[in-house]
N, C-alpha and C positions, 0 to 999 in steps of 0.2 A: 504494500500500500504506500502510495507516494508520500503522504505526510509522515508516516512512521519511519520510512526509509530516510526522510529528510531529518527527522528528529534524531535518528540513530546514525546520522551521517558522521563519518570520521574524516576530519579535514586535513589529512596528510597523505603523501605517497612516498614510498621509499625509492629514492633515486641515488643509489650508492655507486661508488667507484669499485669495479670488480677487483682491482689490485688490493684493495683494503680488506678483502675477504677471502684471500686465497687459501687461508687455513680453515675455512668454514665448510669445505666440502662441495662436491659437484652440484648437489641439489640446491644449496644456498646460492651458488653462483648462477645456476639456471634461473632461480627465482628473481635475482637482481637483474639479470639480463632481460627477462620477460617484463619486469617492471619498467626498465628504461625503454625497452622497445615499445611497450604499450603507451607510455607517455609521449614518446616521439611520434607515434602514429596519430595521436590526438592533435599535437601541435602542427603536424604536417597538413592535417585536414582543415585547419583554421585559416580563415581569411579575414582581413580587416572588415569591421562592420560597415565602413563606408563603401567597400566593394559590393557587399551584399545589397546595400540600399540602392546602389547605382545599377544593379543587375536587373534587367527586365524579367528574368526568369524567377526572381524572388517573389513569392506570393505577397499580396498586400497584408495578409495577416501576420506573416513573419516580419515584414518591414515594420509594422506597428509595434511588435514586441521588441524588436531590436532598437527602435527609437526610444521606447520606454526604458529599456535597459541602460541606454546611455545617459538618460536624464537621472536615473537612479545612481549610476556610476559617478556622474558629476557631483551629485548630492553627497555621496560618500566622501569625496575628497574635500568639497567645500564646507560642508556642515559637520561631518563626523571626524574630519581631519585624518581620514584614512589615506594610505599611500597614493600618490599621484604618479601612476606608472601605466604600463601597457596591459595590465591585468583586466580582463573582461572588456577589452576593446576589439577583440577578434571573436569570430563565431565559427563553430564547426558542427556539422551534422554527422554524428557517429553511426547513424543507421542502426542504433540499438537503444534500449530503454534506459541503460545506466552507464556511467563512466567506468565504474569498477564494481566488483562484488566483494564484500568483506566477509571474513570468517572470524567468529568469536567463539570461545569455548570456556566452560567452567566445570568444576567437579560436580558430582551428583549431589553432594551435600554442602555446597558452598556457592556464594555469589561472587567470589573472587575470580576475575578473569585470568586465564592463562596469558602470559605475555611473551613477546618475541622481541629481541634486541637487534638494532640495526645501527650502522654508522650514521653519524650526524643527528639523527632524531632520537636516539636512545631506545628505551624499552616501551612498547605499546601493546595494548590488549587486543590486537587484531592482526590479520594478514589480509592484504588486498590483492585481488586478481583482476586482470583485464578480460579474462574469459570465464564465463560462468562455469563451464565444464571443469576448469582447473580448480576453481573454488570448491565445487561439489566434490571433486576427487580428494582434495586436501581435507575437507570436512569429514569424509568417510573414514579417513585414517585416524582422525581425532576421536570419532565415535568408537572405533575399534579399540581405542585405549580406555574406554569407559567414560569419556567426557560428554557432557551435554553441549551441543553445538548449534549455532544459528548462522545461517548464510543470508545476507540481505544486500540488495542493490543500493548503490550510492550514486546520487545524481551528479555530485561535484566533489572536488577535493582541492587542497591548496598545496602548492610547492614551496610555501613559506617565503616566496620572493627570493629564493636562493640562486635561481638559475640566471645566468647572464643573457643579455640580448632580448629584445622585445619579442622576437619570434617564439621564445620559450615561455612567455608569460601565460598564466592561466586564462583559457578562453571561455567565453560563453558556449553553452552546449545545447543541443536539441533536447537533452535529458531534463532540462529545467526551464528553458526559455518560455514555455507555455504556462508556467505556474501563475496562479492569481497574483495580482500586483503586490499585495503585502508579503506573500511568501517569496516572490522573486526578489524583492528588496531585502528581506531577511537573509536569504541565502548569500547574496552578493556582499552584504555587510559582514556576515559571519566569516566568509572565506578571506576577505581582505583583512579582517582582524588578526588572523593567524600570521600575517606578515609583520605585524606590529610588535608582538611579544610572543616568545616561545620558551617554555621551560622544558628542557630536555628530559624526557622520560616521565613527565607528569601530565598525563592525558586529561585528568580531571581538572587541573588548573587551566590548561590550555583551552579545553572545550567550554568550560564554564565562563571563562573570560570572553570568548568569541560569542557565546550565547547571550551574554549580557549586552555586548555591543549591538548584536542584531536586534534585540528586543527594544532597546532604547532608540536605535536608529529607525526601526520600522514604525514605531509610534510617531516619531517626528515626521517621517516622510508622509505617512498617511494623513496626519493632521494638516500638513502644509501644502500637499500637492495632489492627493488622491481624490477621486470622485466619491460622492456619498455611497454609491454602490460598492466601490472597492473597500471603503471603510466598514460597511455593513458585512461584506464577505469576510473581512479579516476578523471582525469581532466574533463572528460565528466560529471561525477557525480557532481563534484564541480560546474561546469558551470550551470547545472540545479538547483542545490541548491541555488546558488546566484540569479538566475532569480526568483526562487520561493520566496526567502526571500524579494527581492526587490518589487515584485508584491504584496505580502501579507502585507508587511510593509506599502506600499503606501496606500492601502485601509484601513488598520487598523488605520492609522493616520487620514484619512478622516472621518472614522466612529467615532473616538474619538472626533474629532472636532464637528461633528454633535450632538453626544450625550450630550456634555457639553455646547452646544449653548443654546440660549434663545428660540429656536423654540418650538412650541407646540408638545405634544406627537404625534399627528396625522401627523404633518409635519415631525417629526423625523422618524416615521414608513415609510412614503412615500419616504423620502430620503434614508433610509436604504435599502429599496427594490430596488431602482434605483442603488445604489452603489454595492449591491451584484450582480445584473444583469450585470453591467458593468465589475466587477471583473471577472466574469465567461467568459464574451465575450473577455476580454483581455487575459485570460488564453488560450482560444481556438486559438487566434491569435499567442500567444507565442508558443504553442505546434506545430502549423503548420509551422511557419516561422523560428523558432530557434531550435526546438527539433526534427525535422523530423518526427513528428507524435507520438513521445513517449507519452504514455498514463498513465504512472504510477501515476500521480496525479489526475486522473479523479474522483476517488471516494472522495478524500478530497474536491475538489471544488464542487462536486455535493451535499455534506452534510455540506458545510462550514456555520458556524454561529458564534455568539459572543463567544461561549465557545471555539471552535476550533481555532479562531483567537486569543483569549486571551491567550491560553496556549503557543502559539508559541513565544510570547514575552519573556517568562522566559529563553529561551535558547540563545537568541541573544542580548538582550537589553544592557547588560553591557560588552559585549565582547570587543568593542573598548577600553574601559577603562582598562580592564585586559591586553590587548595586549600592551597598552602604559606602564602599570606597569611592564610587563615583560621586555620591552626594557629599562626602567629606571633602572631596576636591572641588567642591563648588559647581559641579556639573560641567567642569572645564575638561574637554577631551584631552588637550595637550598635557595638562597636569595629571589626569587620570592615567594616560598611557605611560607617562614617565614613571609613575609609582608602580604600575604593573611590571614594567621592564625591570625596575629595581628589585621587586619581589622575585621575578623570574630568575634572576641571577643568584639568589640565595640557595643554600641547601634546602631540600624539600621540607624537612621538619621545621626549620626556621621560617621558611616561606609560608607554610600553613599557619603557624602560630602568629606570624605578623599579620596575615590576612584576617584571621579570626579576631584579632584585637582591634 
């Protein structure tokens, strides 16, 4: 489901130098080679937005979306003080529904995600693949190890602004260009935020920061530039997102308490099954009573497990702390970003303590 994939989107891609991993084995080298090749295929497919707009073969609908994206992109630099570079100034049609497919995994009785470590970006709780078949094959191997696994499509990712030359900048993609206005703005603001500050190996910090920027930015964009219909659509989307977060957080907390209790593994398995069943029942009630039958989250709840619940935490866990920090800095983006960069440079324990205070 598009909105859940967007919520669980991971804003990074591993673009490593093979020479740095010669000791890691052939399978790791192959993964890095596939990652580099997959990204290069995307940037090769991208053309400047101005070219698409000047092309008579470009549909009026796509032209309208591209024009909107550039107004949003200008707003990101002008009002949110995000990087003024070539990111999202080019567009590519990948002829597929997602940019990459991510694989996340967790033990049977834990919400702690398995992590993989890479050069430059540190350790992260996912593996991304440009081919769904490769993601499915890797997931099958993890399941054979007794892990619970989730595979989900990702519409966009960020290269953190690390790659030289405009041609390598993150492009707009067909995978998200058709999103409703508020969601399109959020995605662009989120991915650009990853270029501002990055704490190596701290996915929760990085994603919570980007989520904070996207939420603040989307509210401002919609208030100042969107149509009444776009604002109404976004309010409906936001209401469902809040309900989804509240429901999944409640059950994630209950599962965490169960997994860390002194109960036997057998009792934990029985308790887990009961909690999962109750979560799905609560979702059915929520969908009927508050959402008017909206079914966009059906697939997520049908396949919910420790992995899919675990990855959700990365995007929301520290958002309240970042929102308070933004207010403390007077709502000034430059000051806010400077403080976030300072925190990102600290050791993780010190960083979390400082952010919490």
